[in-house]
Each structure stands twice: as C-alpha cells, then as structure tokens.
N, C-alpha and C positions, 0 to 999 in steps of 0.2 A: 566517542570517535578517537582516532589516533591523535598523538600529541602534536603532530604537524597538521594544522588546519589547511585543508584544500581551499584555495581561493574561489573555486567554482561552486562551493557549497553555500547556498543562500539560506537565510533564516526568515522566519515569519513569526513575530511575537504573538499574533492571534492564533496561529496554528499551534504554537507551543502551549498557549493558555487552554485551548479547547481539546487537545488531544486526549487527555485522560477522561473527561466527561463523555466524549464520543466513544472511546474504547469501552467504557462501562456499559453504554447503551448497546453497542454491538454484541458484547458478551452476554448481556442479560436478555436482550430482546430479539436479536437476529440469529445468533448461533443456535439457540434452542429450536428455532423453526426449521433449521436445516437437517434435523435428525428425523427424516422421513415423516415429518408432521407430528412426531411424538416427543414433546418437550421433556418428558420424564425418562426418555431412553438414555441408557448409559453408553450407547455406541459411540465410537470415535468418528469424527468428521474430518474429511479432507476438503479444503476450500480451494477454489479457483476464483480469483477476484480481478475484475477489470476496474481499475480506479480511474475515473474520468476527472480531468482538471486537477492533477496531483500537485500542482504548484512546485514548491521547492523540495518536496519529499519528506517533510517532517512526519506527516500522517502515514506515508508509505511504510517507513521503517517501524514507526511506533505500533501501528495496527498489526502488521504482519508478525512482528516480534511478540507483541502482547497477546494476540489470539492464540499463538502456539505455545508460548512460554507458560501460560496459565493452565495448559492441559496437564502439566505435571505438578501443579500446585492448586490449592483450593481458592475459589473466589470467596467473597464475603459470606455467601450462603453455604460454603463448605462443599459445593458440588464440583467445582472445576468446570471449564467450558468444553472439554473433550474434543478440542481441535488438535489433531495430531500432525497435520501437514498442511502447508499453504503454498500455493503458487500465485504470485502477485504480478499483475500486468499494469504498471503505472503509465498513464498517458497525460500529455499536456500539449497544447498548441505552441507553446513558447520553447524555442530551442534553448534559451538560457535556463529555463526551468528543468528541461530534460537533462541538461548537463549537470545541474545541481543534484537531481535525483540520482543519476548514475554515479556521481562523485560521492554522494552520501552512502550509497550501497557499497561502493568500493572501499570506503573507509570502514564500514561495518565488517566487511569481509577481511580487511587487514587486521581488524581487532580480533577476529577469529584466530588468525595466525599468532597473535600476541597473547592469547588466552585471556582477553579482557571480556569477561562474561557480561558486564553491564552494557557494553557497546556492540557485542557480537550478535550474530544471528543464530537461532537454533538450527541444527543440521537439517531439519525437515522443512525449512523455509527457503523457497526459491523466489527471488525477485528478478524478473526479466528486465532487459534494458528498456528504458522509457521510450515510448513511441509518440509520434504526433497524432492527435485525434481532435477534431473539431466537430461538434454536433450542432444541429439546429432542429427545428420542429419536424423536419423531414428525414432526419437521421444523420449519417456521416457525410461531411462536406468534402473531405479530401478525395480528389479524383472524380468528383461529380460535376457535370456541366450544369450551369444555371441559365436562367433566361431562355428557356426553350432550347437549350443546347448551343446557343450562340457564343457563350463565353464560359470560362471556367475559373474557379478560384485557385490562386497559387497555394502551395503548401505554406502554412503560416511559419514564421521564423521567430 
C-alpha cells in the first residue's frame, strides 16, 4: 500500500494468515474447471467474481491480484493459471467493511501511479466499488419484505 496508511483500511489477522492457502486452492482446483471443462486446456480465462462477505478486503485484493498475476508466471507445476483478466465485485453487509475495501483498492490504484509493483493491480484487474449484500436461505435480503410482506429489513450498516 502507499506510505500513508488510510485510517479506513481495516485488517484481519486470520484473513492475512489464510489468504495464500486459499489462493493456492483457487488456482489449483477452481481455475482449471473454468476452462470449458477441460483442465488441460491452455486457453486463457476471464473471470467475473462476486465475493460475498468480503470483510475488510484482504482477500479481495490478494485473490484478484494473485489470480491474474500468475497468468504471466508459472505456478509450482510450471503451467501458470491462465487467467488473463478479472472483474471483482466485493460485497459486505457492513458499511465499515465496505469503506475498508474501497480504501484498500484506492491505495492499490495509487500504488499503480507510484509504480509500486508489489502493491499495485495488474492492468487487467477491475475491482468494482463494494456493495451491500446480505443473504439467507431464501436468497438476497436487501429490498425483500419478510413476514408475509408486513415488514421489511433495513439495509444493514
């Protein structure tokens, strides 16, 4: 991130600890399934991701950056994951978390301007502004009436 830390950027020690193992699984197990069902294909993949409960945004940046960055380098197996572009839609019901996500992305974009490769985003990665999304067993809660239409849930903050 940039040298001046934005006070809106939250951190999560558990997200920091598990981001690399989760990214490894995404690259090894999920991305190959996206290539028209042919895991041996060398075709490039363009991803559109809806991230539910993105929290403070640690995974948002790490996964979007890591999936595309690896497309130009080799994974442990020497194949590379062949993701050439990614559009990421982070969501979280907490306004504080959404502010953190957006501030984290803004810091990464500022790093792009500073030529800070480690903190910047690849040019083929787009991270959209974080949105409120709350789910239950019946789907999306926002805007839905509950109790037979007699009451409705407010947007979470």
